[in-house]
N, C-alpha and C positions, 0 to 999 in steps of 0.2 A: 402489926408486929414491931413498930418502932423504926423501920427502916426509912432511908431518905432516897429520893429519886430526883435528878435534876438534868438539865441540858446545859451545855456550855461549849466553848470554842477554845482552840488552842492555835498558836502561831499567828502570824501577821501577814496578811496579803501585802505584797509590796507596793501596789499601786492604790489599794482602797482602805488599807489600815484596818481591815476586818479580819476575824480569824480564817485561817486557811482550812481548818478541819473542825468539825463539830461533833459532839458526842452526847449520849445519853448514859448516865451512871447511876448505879444503884449501890448504896452502902448500908451497913447495919447501924444500929443505934450507937455504936462506939466509932463510927466514921471509917470502919474498914470496908474497902471495895468489895462488893460481891460480884459485879460485873460491869463492863463497859462496852458499849458498841460505838464505833466511829463511822462518820459519814463524810466523804471528801466532797460530794457535789450537791450537799443540801445545807441551806443556811437555816439552822433551826431557831424558832421563835416561841413555841408554846408546847406545853406538855399537860396531859390530863390522865389521871388514874381512871381506869374503867371498871364498871361493875364486876367483871369477871376476874379482877385481879391483875390485869395486864395494864399496858399504857398505851397512849396514842399521842403522836407528837406531829406537829405541823411546821412547815418551813416552806422556803422557796427554793426551787430547783431550776438552774438555768441562770443566764446572765441577762444583761440589760436588753430590753427589747424583746425577750423570748422566755422570760421567767414564768414559771407555773406554780400553784399551790402544790406542795408535795405532803401527802398525809400517810404516815406509817403506823400500823398497829403491831405491837409486840406483846408477847406473853410475859408473865411474871419472872422469867429467866432472861428476858432480853431478846428472845429469839423471834425474828420477824414472822408474822402471820400474813400480812399482805402490805403492800406499798403502791400507792397510785398518785398519778399527777392529774391536775384539773386545771382547765382554762374556761373561759366563756365563749370561746369560738371567734372571739374578736382578736386580732393580732396585737401584741403589747405585752409588756410585763404584768404578771399576776403574782403579787406578794402576799403570802399568808402570814397572819401574826397571831390569831387566837383560834383555838378549838375547844369545844366542850361536848361531852357525850349528851345526846338528847334523851328524852324519856323513852323513846321507842327502841333504844339501843344503837341507833345510828349516831352520826356526828354532825354537828353544825360548825362551820368555820368562816372566818372573815379575815378581811384584809383590804387590799386595793387592787385595781387594775388600771394601768397607765394606757389609755387608749387614744388619746387626742381625738376625741369625739366631736370637738367643736362645740356645737350648741349644748352640749350635755356637759361641758367642762373637760379638762385634760386627764384628770384622775378621778376615778369612782370608787366608792365603797363597793366591795363585792363580796356576796354571801353565798356559800356553797354548802348544800345539805347532802349527805351520802347515807346509805343504809349501813347496817352493821357489818357488811362485807366490803364496804368502801365504794359500792357503786353509786354513781351519781343519781339523785332524786330530783333535784332542781337547783338552780342557781339564779341570782338576781344582781343587777347592778344599780346602785343607788346614787344620785347626785343631789347636791343641795337643792331643796325644793324651790328656791326663789332665784335660781340662776338666771340671768338675764343676757342673752347674747349681744345686746346692744352695748354691753360694757366694753366691747372691743377686744383686743389682742391680749388681755391679761391672763395670766395663768390661773387656773382654778382647780384646787385639789381637794379631795375628800378622802380621808383615811378612816378606818376602823381598826381599833386596837384590841378591843375585847369583846367577846360574846359569850353569852350564857343561855342555856335553855331554861324556861321558866316552868313553874308547877302547872300552869294552864296550857301546856304543851305548845307554847310559842317560844319566841327568842327575843332577846333584848341585846342590843350592842351599843358601844360607845366609840367615839372617835372624835374627829374634828374637821373643820373645814377652814382653808386659808385661800386668800386670793392676793396675788402679787399686785400690789398697789402701785408698783414703781412706774407703771406705764400709763395711769390715769389718777384722777383726783376722785377722792371719796366724797360721797354726798354726807352732809353732817347729820342728816336725819336718819338715814338707813345704813350708813357706813359702806354703801356700795358706790 
């Protein structure tokens, strides 16, 4: 129908410089707003149009140390159908960055969980799969496969910023890994 839908933020948080309020907005092909929904307590990061003509969006609800993935499904008019929060059961911040509709009508989402797990790194890629009604089906934390605890007290962070459902009923995600090398020397052969 030529309409546009996007997420954004307005205002500036006095401490963090991030938006104070987030929104999802739909406009017609001429740019005239059809509807806008505001969210005070969710930091929105990803939006996907669903097969039924509605939308699903992912963000993070809660502050440092207690954030959770927040997934909301709305219809074509912006009316909320359901909204759920998810975490891995491990205390720490869970930040949602990307959502995609799966072939089974459910949703796959990814981001990170800051867990301070020690031997598995400080921050892990976290993947969450839910059904069409937003009920959790499974979740999985992923760390860089060659993490070595002997590297000492360096910070080790894995992020995932994008996830897509594949035509083979699987999922692919992208992200990156960083390690704070300020407290140790890197091996010239491995970079570790």
